[in-house]
C-alpha positions in Angstrom: -27.0 -10.3 80.1 -27.9 -10.5 83.8 -25.2 -10.4 86.3 -26.2 -13.1 88.9 -23.2 -12.7 91.2 -24.0 -12.7 94.9 -22.6 -9.2 95.3 -25.2 -7.8 93.0 -28.2 -9.4 94.6 -28.6 -6.6 97.2 -29.8 -4.2 94.5 -33.0 -5.4 92.9 -33.8 -6.0 90.1 -30.3 -7.3 89.5 -28.9 -4.8 86.9 -28.4 -5.9 83.4 -24.8 -5.6 82.2 -23.9 -4.5 78.7 -21.7 -6.8 76.7 -18.4 -4.9 76.0 -16.5 -7.5 74.1 -15.7 -7.7 70.4 -18.6 -6.9 68.1 -18.3 -8.3 64.6 -19.8 -7.0 61.4 -21.0 -10.4 60.2 -22.6 -12.9 62.5 -20.9 -15.7 60.4 -17.5 -14.3 61.4 -15.8 -17.1 63.5 -14.9 -14.4 66.1 -18.5 -13.7 66.7 -19.2 -14.7 70.3 -21.7 -13.7 73.0 -22.4 -15.3 76.3 -25.6 -17.4 76.2 -28.8 -16.0 77.6 -29.5 -17.7 80.9 -32.6 -17.4 83.0 -32.4 -15.6 86.3 -32.0 -18.2 89.1 -31.4 -17.9 92.9 -28.1 -19.2 94.2 -27.4 -22.9 93.6 -29.2 -25.1 96.1 -31.8 -22.5 97.1 -34.8 -24.5 98.5 -38.4 -24.3 97.4 -40.5 -22.4 100.0 -44.0 -23.3 101.2 -45.5 -21.1 103.9 -48.9 -22.3 105.3 -50.8 -19.9 107.5 -54.1 -20.9 109.1 -56.6 -18.4 110.4 -57.9 -17.9 114.0 -56.4 -21.1 115.5 -55.5 -21.0 119.2 -52.3 -22.6 120.5 -54.3 -25.5 122.1 -56.7 -26.3 119.2 -54.7 -28.8 117.0 -53.7 -32.3 118.1 -50.1 -31.3 117.1 -50.2 -29.0 120.1 -52.3 -31.1 122.5 -55.7 -29.9 121.2 -58.9 -31.8 120.4 -58.9 -31.4 116.7 -57.0 -34.1 114.7 -54.3 -32.6 112.5 -52.3 -35.6 111.1 -50.6 -33.4 108.5 -49.1 -31.2 111.2 -48.1 -34.2 113.2 -46.5 -35.8 110.1 -44.4 -32.7 109.6 -43.5 -32.6 113.3 -42.1 -36.2 113.0 -39.8 -35.1 110.1 -39.1 -31.6 111.3 -39.1 -29.2 114.2 -41.8 -28.1 116.6 -41.6 -24.5 117.8 -43.5 -24.1 121.0 -42.7 -20.4 121.6 -43.6 -18.9 118.2 -45.5 -15.6 118.2 -47.9 -13.6 116.1 -49.4 -10.1 116.6 -52.8 -11.1 117.9 -54.7 -10.0 114.8 -54.9 -11.1 111.2 -53.8 -8.4 108.8 -50.9 -7.2 111.1 -49.6 -10.7 111.3 -49.7 -11.2 107.6 -48.1 -7.9 106.9 -45.3 -8.8 109.3 -44.9 -12.3 107.9 -44.5 -11.1 104.3 -42.1 -8.2 105.1 -39.9 -9.4 108.0 -40.8 -6.2 109.8 -42.9 -5.4 112.8 -46.5 -4.7 111.9 -46.4 -1.0 112.8 -43.2 -0.6 110.8 -45.2 -1.6 107.7 -48.3 0.6 108.5 -50.5 -2.3 109.8 -50.9 -1.2 113.4 -54.4 -2.8 113.3 -56.5 -3.6 110.2 -56.8 -1.6 107.0 -60.4 -0.7 107.8 -59.2 1.3 110.8 -56.3 2.9 109.1 -55.3 6.5 110.1 -52.8 9.1 108.9 -50.3 7.9 111.5 -47.4 6.1 109.9 -47.8 3.0 112.1 -51.5 2.6 111.2 -51.7 3.9 107.7 -52.6 0.5 106.2 -49.9 0.9 103.6 -46.5 -0.7 103.5 -43.7 1.8 102.8 -41.8 1.2 99.6 -38.6 1.2 101.8 -39.8 -2.2 103.1 -40.2 -4.5 100.2 -42.1 -7.7 100.6 -40.4 -11.1 100.8 -42.1 -12.4 97.7 -40.9 -9.4 95.7 -37.4 -10.0 96.9 -37.6 -13.7 96.0 -39.2 -13.0 92.6 -36.5 -10.6 91.7 -34.0 -13.3 92.6 -35.5 -15.8 90.2 -38.1 -17.6 92.3 -41.6 -18.5 91.0 -44.1 -17.0 93.4 -47.8 -17.6 94.1 -50.3 -16.9 96.8 -53.5 -18.9 97.5 -56.2 -17.8 99.9 -56.7 -14.8 102.1 -55.2 -11.3 101.6 -56.4 -8.7 104.1 -53.6 -6.2 103.5 -55.3 -4.2 100.8 -56.6 -0.8 102.1 -60.4 -0.5 101.6 -60.1 2.4 99.3 -58.0 0.2 96.9 -60.3 -2.8 96.8 -62.4 -1.7 93.9 -61.9 -2.9 90.2 -60.0 0.3 89.4 -57.3 -0.3 92.1 -54.7 0.9 92.5 -53.3 -2.6 92.9 -50.1 -1.7 94.8 -51.1 -3.7 97.8 -52.6 -6.6 95.9 -50.6 -9.9 95.8 -50.0 -9.6 92.0 -49.8 -5.9 92.0 -47.0 -4.6 94.3 -47.0 -7.7 96.5 -44.5 -9.6 94.5 -46.6 -12.7 93.6 -46.8 -13.7 90.0 -50.0 -15.6 90.6 -52.9 -15.1 93.1 -56.1 -17.1 93.6 -58.1 -16.2 96.6 -60.0 -13.4 98.3 -59.5 -9.8 99.4 -60.7 -9.1 102.9 -61.0 -10.6 106.4 -63.3 -13.6 105.8 -65.3 -15.5 103.2 -68.2 -17.8 102.8 -66.6 -21.3 102.3 -69.5 -22.4 100.1 -70.2 -19.3 98.0 -66.9 -17.3 98.1 -66.1 -14.0 96.4 -62.8 -14.8 94.6 -60.1 -13.2 92.5 -57.6 -14.6 90.1 -54.9 -11.9 89.9 -57.0 -8.7 90.2 -60.0 -10.1 88.3 -63.1 -11.3 90.1 -64.0 -14.9 89.2 -66.7 -17.3 90.3 -66.3 -20.6 92.1 -66.6 -23.6 89.8 -69.2 -25.4 91.8 -71.8 -25.2 94.5 -72.1 -27.0 97.9 -74.6 -29.3 96.2 -71.6 -30.3 93.9 -69.4 -30.8 97.0 -67.7 -27.4 96.6 -65.7 -26.0 99.6 -63.3 -23.1 99.4 -60.4 -24.8 101.2 -60.5 -27.7 98.8 -60.6 -25.3 95.9 -57.6 -23.4 97.1 -55.7 -26.6 97.6 -56.6 -27.7 94.1 -55.3 -24.5 92.7 -52.1 -24.7 94.7 -51.5 -28.3 93.6 -52.1 -27.4 90.0 -49.7 -24.5 90.2 -46.9 -26.5 92.0 -47.1 -29.3 89.5 -47.1 -26.9 86.5 -44.2 -24.9 87.9 -42.1 -28.0 88.4 -43.1 -29.4 85.0 -42.2 -26.3 83.0 -39.4 -24.7 85.1 -37.9 -27.5 87.3 -34.7 -25.6 87.7 -36.5 -22.7 89.4 -37.5 -23.0 93.0 -40.9 -21.8 94.0 -42.3 -19.7 96.9 -45.9 -20.7 97.5 -47.9 -19.0 100.2 -51.0 -21.1 101.2 -53.3 -19.0 103.5 -56.8 -20.4 103.5 -59.6 -18.5 105.2 -60.0 -21.5 107.5 -60.6 -21.6 110.4 -62.0 -18.0 110.5 -65.7 -17.7 110.9 -68.0 -18.6 109.3 -67.2 -22.1 110.5 -68.3 -24.0 107.4 -67.5 -27.7 107.0 -69.3 -30.7 105.5 -71.3 -32.4 108.3 -69.3 -35.6 108.1 -66.2 -33.9 109.4 -68.1 -32.4 112.3 -70.0 -35.6 113.1 -66.7 -37.3 113.9 -66.5 -35.2 117.1 -70.1 -35.9 118.3 -70.2 -36.0 122.0 -66.6 -35.2 122.6 -67.3 -31.7 124.0 -70.1 -32.5 126.4 -67.9 -31.6 129.4 -67.6 -28.0 128.3 -64.7 -25.6 128.0 -63.5 -25.8 131.5 -63.0 -29.5 131.3 -61.5 -29.2 127.8 -58.8 -26.8 129.2 -57.7 -29.4 131.7 -57.6 -32.1 129.1 -55.6 -30.0 126.7 -52.8 -29.0 129.1 -52.5 -32.6 130.2 -51.8 -33.7 126.6 -49.5 -30.7 126.1 -47.4 -31.9 129.1 -47.4 -35.5 127.7 -46.1 -34.2 124.4 -43.4 -32.1 126.0 -44.9 -28.9 124.5 -45.2 -27.2 127.9 -43.1 -27.8 131.0 -44.3 -30.4 133.4 -44.8 -27.8 136.1 -46.7 -25.3 133.9 -49.8 -23.9 135.5 -53.1 -23.6 133.8 -54.2 -20.0 133.9 -57.6 -19.3 135.4 -60.8 -18.5 133.6 -61.5 -14.7 133.5 -64.6 -13.4 135.2 -65.8 -12.1 131.8 -66.2 -15.7 130.6 -69.0 -17.8 132.2 -68.3 -21.3 133.4 -69.7 -24.2 131.5 -72.0 -25.0 134.4 -73.4 -21.5 134.2 -74.7 -22.0 130.6 -78.3 -23.0 130.2 -79.2 -26.6 129.6 -81.2 -25.6 126.6 -78.1 -24.0 125.0 -75.5 -26.6 125.9 -76.3 -29.0 122.9 -75.9 -26.0 120.6 -72.6 -25.0 122.2 -71.4 -28.6 121.9 -72.3 -28.6 118.2 -70.4 -25.3 117.7 -67.2 -26.9 118.9 -67.8 -30.1 117.0 -68.0 -28.1 113.8 -64.9 -26.1 114.6 -62.9 -29.2 115.4 -64.1 -30.8 112.1 -63.3 -27.5 110.2 -59.7 -27.5 111.5 -59.2 -31.2 110.7 -60.7 -30.7 107.2 -58.3 -27.8 106.7 -55.3 -29.8 107.8 -56.3 -32.6 105.4 -56.2 -30.2 102.5 -52.9 -28.8 103.6 -51.7 -32.4 103.5 -52.9 -32.7 99.9 -50.7 -29.7 99.0 -47.7 -31.2 100.7 -48.4 -34.5 99.0 -48.2 -32.7 95.7 -44.8 -31.2 96.6 -43.6 -34.8 97.4 -45.1 -36.2 94.2 -42.9 -33.9 92.1 -39.8 -34.9 94.0 -39.4 -31.6 95.7 -40.2 -32.3 99.4 -36.6 -32.9 100.6 -35.5 -29.5 99.4 -38.7 -27.6 100.4 -38.6 -25.4 103.5 -42.1 -25.6 104.9 -43.5 -23.3 107.6 -46.8 -24.6 108.9 -48.0 -21.7 111.2 -51.2 -22.9 112.9 -52.9 -19.6 113.4 -52.3 -16.0 112.6 -53.4 -15.1 116.1 -55.2 -16.7 119.0 -58.6 -18.2 118.7 -61.4 -15.8 117.9 -63.6 -14.6 120.8 -65.8 -12.6 118.5 -68.8 -14.9 118.5 -70.5 -13.6 121.7 -70.9 -15.7 124.9 -73.6 -17.8 123.2 -72.0 -18.1 119.8 -73.9 -17.1 116.6 -75.9 -18.8 113.9 -75.4 -15.7 111.7 -72.7 -13.5 112.9 -74.1 -10.6 110.9 -76.8 -10.3 113.6 -74.1 -9.6 116.2 -72.3 -7.2 113.8 -75.5 -5.3 113.5 -76.1 -5.1 117.2 -79.1 -7.5 116.9 -77.6 -10.5 118.6 -80.7 -10.7 120.8 -82.7 -11.9 117.8 -80.8 -15.2 118.1 -82.5 -16.4 121.3 -81.5 -19.7 122.9 -84.8 -21.1 121.5 -83.8 -20.0 118.0 -80.3 -21.3 118.4 -81.7 -24.7 119.5 -84.0 -24.8 116.5 -81.1 -24.0 114.0 -78.6 -26.4 115.6 -78.6 -28.9 112.8 -78.0 -26.2 110.2 -74.8 -25.0 111.8 -71.8 -25.4 109.6 -73.8 -25.7 106.4 -74.6 -23.3 103.6 -77.6 -21.9 105.4 -75.6 -20.7 108.4 -72.9 -18.1 108.9 -71.9 -19.4 112.3 -69.3 -18.7 115.0 -68.6 -20.5 118.3 -68.8 -19.2 121.8 -66.2 -17.1 123.6 -65.8 -20.0 126.0 -64.5 -22.3 123.2 -62.1 -19.6 122.0 -60.7 -19.3 125.4 -60.3 -23.1 125.7 -58.6 -23.3 122.3 -55.9 -20.9 123.6 -54.9 -23.3 126.4 -52.9 -23.0 128.6 -52.7 -19.2 128.3 -54.8 -16.2 129.2 -57.1 -14.5 126.8 -57.6 -14.8 123.0 -57.2 -13.1 119.6 -57.0 -9.3 119.8 -55.3 -9.4 123.2 -51.7 -8.7 122.2 -50.7 -8.4 125.8 -50.9 -12.1 126.7 -49.8 -15.3 125.1 -53.3 -16.4 124.4 -53.5 -13.8 121.7 -50.0 -14.1 120.3 -48.6 -17.6 120.8 -49.2 -20.0 117.9 -48.0 -23.5 117.3 -45.6 -23.7 114.4 -43.8 -26.6 112.6 -40.8 -26.2 110.3 -39.9 -29.0 107.9 -36.8 -29.1 105.6 -35.2 -32.5 105.2 -32.3 -31.2 103.2 -31.5 -28.4 105.7 -32.5 -29.8 109.1 -30.9 -32.8 110.6 -33.1 -33.0 113.7 -36.3 -34.9 113.3 -39.2 -34.8 115.7 -37.6 -32.4 118.0 -38.9 -29.3 119.9 -37.3 -25.9 119.8 -38.1 -23.5 122.6 -36.3 -20.4 121.6 -38.5 -17.3 121.5 -39.4 -16.7 117.9 -41.8 -14.3 116.1 -43.6 -14.1 112.8 -41.1 -11.4 111.6 -38.4 -14.1 111.8 -39.8 -16.1 108.9 -38.6 -13.7 106.1 -34.9 -13.5 107.2 -34.9 -17.3 107.7 -36.0 -17.9 104.2 -33.5 -15.5 102.7 -30.7 -17.1 104.6 -31.8 -20.5 103.6 -31.8 -19.4 99.9 -28.5 -17.7 100.2 -30.0 -14.3 99.2 -28.9 -11.2 101.0 -31.3 -8.7 102.4 -31.7 -6.1 99.7 -30.4 -2.6 100.1 -32.3 -1.3 97.0 -35.5 -2.6 95.5 -36.9 -1.0 92.3 -34.6 2.0 92.9 -35.7 2.6 96.5 -33.3 2.2 99.4 -34.5 -0.3 101.9 -34.6 -0.3 105.7 -33.2 -3.3 107.4 -35.3 -6.4 108.1 -36.3 -6.4 111.8 -36.7 -10.1 112.3 -34.0 -12.7 113.3 -33.2 -15.7 111.2 -34.2 -18.9 112.9 -31.7 -21.1 111.1 -29.4 -21.0 114.2 -32.0 -23.1 116.0 -32.4 -25.7 113.2 -29.6 -28.0 114.5 -29.3 -26.8 118.1 -32.1 -27.1 120.6 -29.8 -25.5 123.2 -28.6 -22.5 121.2 -29.1 -19.2 123.2 -32.1 -17.4 121.7 -31.2 -14.5 119.5 -34.6 -12.8 119.3 -34.7 -11.8 122.9 -36.6 -8.5 122.7 -40.1 -8.0 121.2 -42.9 -5.5 121.8 -46.6 -6.2 121.3 -49.5 -3.8 120.8 -53.0 -4.0 119.5 -55.5 -1.1 120.1 -54.0 -0.4 123.5 -53.4 -4.0 124.6 -49.6 -4.1 124.9 -46.7 -6.0 126.2 -42.9 -6.4 126.0 -40.7 -9.6 126.1 -37.1 -9.3 127.1 -34.7 -12.1 128.0 -37.4 -14.4 129.5 -39.4 -11.7 131.3 -42.6 -10.1 130.1 -44.5 -7.1 131.2 -48.1 -6.8 129.9 -51.2 -4.7 130.2 -54.7 -5.6 128.9 -56.6 -2.5 127.9 -59.8 -3.9 126.4 -61.8 -7.1 126.1 -62.7 -8.4 122.6 -66.3 -9.4 123.3 -67.2 -6.4 125.4 -67.5 -3.6 122.9 -69.3 -1.3 125.3 -66.9 -1.5 128.2 -65.5 1.8 129.4 -61.9 2.0 128.5 -59.5 3.4 131.1 -57.0 6.1 130.3 -53.8 4.5 128.9 -51.8 5.7 131.9 -54.3 4.0 134.2 -53.9 0.5 132.7 -52.8 -2.1 135.2 -49.5 -3.8 134.2 -48.5 -7.4 135.1 -45.1 -8.9 135.3 -44.1 -12.5 134.5 -40.9 -14.5 134.8 -40.9 -16.7 131.8 -38.1 -18.9 133.0 -40.2 -20.1 135.9 -43.8 -19.3 134.8 -44.3 -20.6 131.2 -48.0 -19.7 131.0 -48.0 -16.2 132.6 -49.9 -17.5 135.6 -48.2 -15.7 138.5 -48.0 -11.9 138.5 -44.8 -10.7 140.1 -45.5 -6.9 140.0 -45.5 -6.5 143.8 -42.3 -8.5 144.3 -40.4 -6.8 141.5 -41.6 -3.3 140.7 -38.2 -2.1 139.6 -38.1 -4.7 136.8 -41.6 -3.7 135.7 -40.5 -0.1 135.5 -37.5 -1.1 133.4 -39.6 -3.1 131.0 -42.2 -0.4 130.7 -39.4 2.0 129.6 -38.1 -0.6 127.2 -41.6 -0.9 125.7 -41.7 2.8 125.2 -38.3 2.8 123.5 -39.4 0.0 121.1 -42.7 1.8 120.5 -40.9 4.9 119.3 -38.5 2.9 117.2 -41.2 1.0 115.3 -44.0 3.7 114.9 -46.3 2.3 117.5 -46.9 5.8 118.9 -49.4 7.3 119.2 -51.2 4.5 120.9 -54.7 4.6 119.3 -57.6 3.1 121.2 -60.1 5.4 119.6 -63.2 3.7 118.3 -65.4 6.1 116.4 -62.7 8.5 115.1 -60.5 5.9 113.5 -63.5 4.3 111.7 -64.5 7.7 110.2 -62.3 8.1 107.1 -62.3 11.9 107.3 -61.4 12.1 111.0 -58.8 9.3 110.6 -57.2 10.9 107.6 -57.4 8.1 105.1 -58.9 8.2 101.6 -62.5 7.3 101.0 -63.4 5.8 97.6 -67.1 6.8 97.5 -68.3 10.2 98.5 -71.4 12.4 98.0 -75.1 11.4 97.7 -75.2 9.9 94.3 -73.5 7.0 92.6 -73.9 5.8 89.0 -73.2 2.1 88.2 -73.1 0.3 84.9 -73.9 -3.2 83.5 -71.1 -5.7 84.0 -69.9 -4.1 87.3 -69.8 -6.9 89.9 -68.3 -8.0 93.1 -68.2 -4.5 94.5 -67.4 -4.5 98.3 -69.4 -2.3 100.7 -66.5 0.1 100.6 -67.2 0.6 96.9 -70.9 1.5 97.1 -72.8 4.4 98.7 -74.0 3.5 102.2 -77.8 3.4 102.1 -78.3 2.2 105.7 -80.2 4.2 108.3 -81.6 6.7 105.8 -83.9 7.2 102.8 -82.6 6.3 99.4 -83.7 5.5 95.9 -82.4 3.2 93.1 -83.2 4.1 89.5 -82.4 1.8 86.5 -82.6 2.7 82.9 -83.4 -0.6 81.1 -84.6 -2.0 77.8 -86.8 -5.1 78.1 -87.0 -8.0 75.6 -89.3 -7.6 72.7 -91.3 -10.7 73.7 -92.3 -9.0 76.9 -90.9 -11.8 79.1 -88.5 -9.9 81.5 -86.6 -11.7 84.2 -83.6 -11.2 86.4 -81.7 -8.9 88.8 -81.0 -5.3 88.0 -78.9 -4.6 91.2 -78.3 -6.6 94.3 -76.3 -5.8 97.4 -75.4 -8.5 100.0 -76.7 -12.0 100.0 -78.4 -14.8 101.8 -77.6 -13.4 105.3 -78.7 -9.8 104.6 -79.1 -7.3 101.7 -81.4 -5.8 99.2 -82.2 -6.1 95.5 -84.2 -4.6 92.6 -85.3 -7.4 90.3 -87.9 -8.4 87.8 -89.8 -11.7 87.9 -92.6 -12.7 85.5 -92.4 -9.2 84.1 -93.1 -7.5 87.5 -90.5 -5.4 89.1 -89.9 -6.0 92.8 -87.7 -4.5 95.6 -86.7 -6.9 98.3 -85.0 -6.3 101.7 -83.5 -9.3 103.4 -83.2 -8.9 107.1 -80.3 -11.1 108.4 -81.6 -14.1 106.4 -84.5 -14.4 108.7 -87.2 -12.3 106.9 -87.7 -10.9 103.4 -89.8 -7.8 102.9 -90.9 -7.4 99.3 -92.7 -4.6 97.4 -93.9 -5.7 93.9 -95.4 -3.8 91.0 -99.0 -4.6 90.4 -98.5 -4.7 86.6 -96.0 -6.1 84.2 -93.6 -3.8 82.5 -94.1 -3.5 78.7 -91.4 -4.2 76.0 -89.1 -1.4 75.2 -87.1 1.3 77.1 -88.1 2.2 80.7 -87.0 3.6 84.0 -87.6 1.5 87.0 -87.3 3.2 90.3 -87.7 2.0 93.9 -87.8 4.6 96.6 -87.3 3.7 100.3 -88.6 6.3 102.8 -86.9 5.7 106.1 -89.1 6.0 109.2 -86.4 7.8 111.2 -86.3 8.0 114.9 -83.0 6.1 115.3 -81.1 3.1 113.8 -82.3 0.0 112.1 -85.8 1.4 111.7 -88.2 0.4 108.9 -89.6 2.3 106.0 -92.0 2.4 103.1 -91.1 1.2 99.6 -92.6 2.6 96.5 -92.0 1.2 93.0 -92.3 3.3 89.9 -92.3 2.7 86.1 -91.3 5.8 84.2 -92.2 8.0 87.1 -95.6 6.4 87.6 -96.3 4.6 90.9 -97.1 0.9 90.3 -96.6 -0.7 93.7 -95.6 -0.2 97.3 -94.8 -2.2 100.4 -93.3 -2.1 103.9 -89.9 -3.0 105.4 -90.4 -3.4 109.1 -86.7 -3.3 110.2 -83.3 -2.7 108.5 -79.7 -3.6 109.2 -77.8 -0.6 110.7 -74.2 -1.6 110.3 -73.3 -4.1 107.6 -74.9 -6.4 105.1 -72.1 -8.9 104.6 -68.5 -9.5 105.2 -68.0 -11.2 101.8 -71.1 -10.7 99.6 -71.0 -7.8 97.2 -72.9 -5.5 94.9 -73.6 -6.7 91.4 -75.3 -5.2 88.4 -77.3 -7.4 86.1 -76.9 -10.6 88.1 -76.6 -11.6 91.8 -73.3 -13.5 92.3 -72.7 -15.7 95.3 -75.7 -16.5 97.5 -78.8 -14.7 96.3 -80.4 -12.0 98.4 -83.9 -13.5 97.8 -85.2 -17.0 97.3 -87.6 -15.5 94.7 -85.0 -15.5 92.0 -82.5 -18.1 93.3 -80.9 -20.1 90.5 -82.0 -17.6 87.8 -80.7 -14.2 88.6 -79.2 -13.0 85.2 -81.2 -10.1 83.7 -82.4 -11.0 80.3 -82.9 -7.4 79.1 -80.5 -4.6 78.6 -79.3 -2.3 81.4 -78.0 1.1 80.5 -77.3 2.6 83.9 -78.2 2.2 87.6 -78.2 5.2 89.9 -78.3 5.2 93.7 -79.3 8.4 95.5 -79.3 8.8 99.3 -81.3 11.3 101.4 -80.1 13.8 103.9 -81.8 11.9 106.8 -78.7 9.9 107.7 -78.8 8.4 111.2 -75.5 6.6 111.1 -74.0 9.2 113.5 -76.1 7.5 116.2 -74.2 4.2 115.9 -72.3 3.5 119.1 -68.6 3.9 118.3 -67.9 0.7 120.2 -70.2 -1.2 117.8 -68.5 0.2 114.8 -65.1 -0.8 116.1 -66.3 -4.3 116.9 -67.7 -4.8 113.4 -64.5 -3.6 111.8 -62.2 -5.8 113.9 -64.4 -8.8 113.9 -64.5 -8.9 110.1 -60.7 -9.5 109.8 
């Protein structure tokens, strides 16, 4: 029997207690009596929990917070709940998510930055200590049903392969009983790489069928909520709905974007003015709040070329439609909760953004952000962008908007995502809705709150104590502050009055209304010369009288600045922030950074059936010579077709395939050009070895090379690749054996990629002419951070 007394809920799992009463010999004896077996349940009255976390949405983007994108679901929840206008995140994706799901600061749970930049330092290891159990694990061990839908970027890259370990996966050590979504920083909304649990699965539709990932995730969440309430109505649920929207690529059906046609013709400077005016009308910012000025690093709208302006307008129309589309599907999930009669006693957090808006799209924006990631953004000329304008947002694009729009979507604050020093990077609009637990409706709460406050709020609402032991491991205290004290009191003094911020050297401290901050780097300037940390210029703001951080008071109050700087250092020591790490090349080199690396050496053997392997799980063949050799058996009728191996997809990659009996090697350069080398003769029935050798030209990065195709060691074809991708093929497409999943690398086999013969083994060998050491460390860092 399980002891469900409150006193035992601090040690999880709740210990089973042996029955020590009378044991009879015969079950028919009238004295035979045992307590009935009862399912584990949380304390009576514990609410359902629904946490919604959007991606890359600035404070001023949604209409709920004065922005241009209509978000009626958020507004609906505002009307029946509370609006928090001083809720904060960490300025970056994975750190915010790790903090949300643990109730601890992101360095405390090893997520100082993103997993791809993990180091051996405890605050940046990419691994949550077992002394800091996740919120879903605590809830599950207290009788909640738990499920996650959407993005998980908290898995270290060396654990993303099919062999795990799965300790950091949602259904592994994460505490979720069900997971449907993706592992990593971003995903193609039309052709996503998906997992159910820890198993890769394929989307049940195409864009031609009307498929979109956000809708798919909402469908899965709705089905799970309905099923859970149908089969276990007495159990509350914890559902975490975290779509990849509105992270790039900005993919949305055109009808959603078309609703905003012409609404952004005035540009980002004008949009900032309009947003703050609406925010003041809504009471979301004080009437005397000042609009912070545009940084010199961002051009004015008037400085943009007339040729590019229509493209820039379309970028923002698509983003606005993408956000409204996402809010619509969030509304479907909430409607499902209401349809099963659970809305009144469901505590909903609608967090509109895991950080500020993303300024990772370059000044001009991008048609295919992989070009920017590969240092080839110059390929996307204004003329090219104008030509591709009508394809933006669709399956044939991998687009991102301009830095100027990101800055506008963070109105009224300074800076954007990645800049943890200023509110533009860390302040996100949040709505809390719980009819059974909150009496106030349509009210604003202005106490300082932070993403680490969500977990203790949920535990207090559920009547569950913070655990002292989980799975036999003693736990450290939760570091957030429950927000329940604010639920029925707009005037309650804020309890979370001290909070540090840090992201790759950008840092700040908030204490009792004051903030001291220093910006160390600029997200869209990867080649800028970083100053020494001690040379960073600090700013000081009085939050009581300067809500937007518009007036620097350093000269007037140097003593207060010094006091806050010391306080930042104390907090940094307490929460594993030190050492501050602004290194670029070193922390992206696994050996130098001190983290494990899954794939090593110069040879890798792959087998049929292996699929959806991330780039971390495959030998890096970029900027060097390599060969791929496949041992196959062709069909007896001599008609051989299909993909042997493919890496990447529509927007960059390579493949070895057979079409009409002829083997071919194809290299897709950024979705703009395909270079193909094809055998001059068909391969005969039976067992063979097909090999493609790529001889790199050398002389630097992204160079071309010569391709030679062999049958059983005999040369049968050759060709030329004029240029290659030096950094990355894809943020979401994968390596597959025997079939090309997702978007195909080549149009040559689109729609029919499954190999119809038998593959025994595929081997990749790389040469010793690796030029990757020539990659600018700043570019490596930019790619890693931008893909989160």
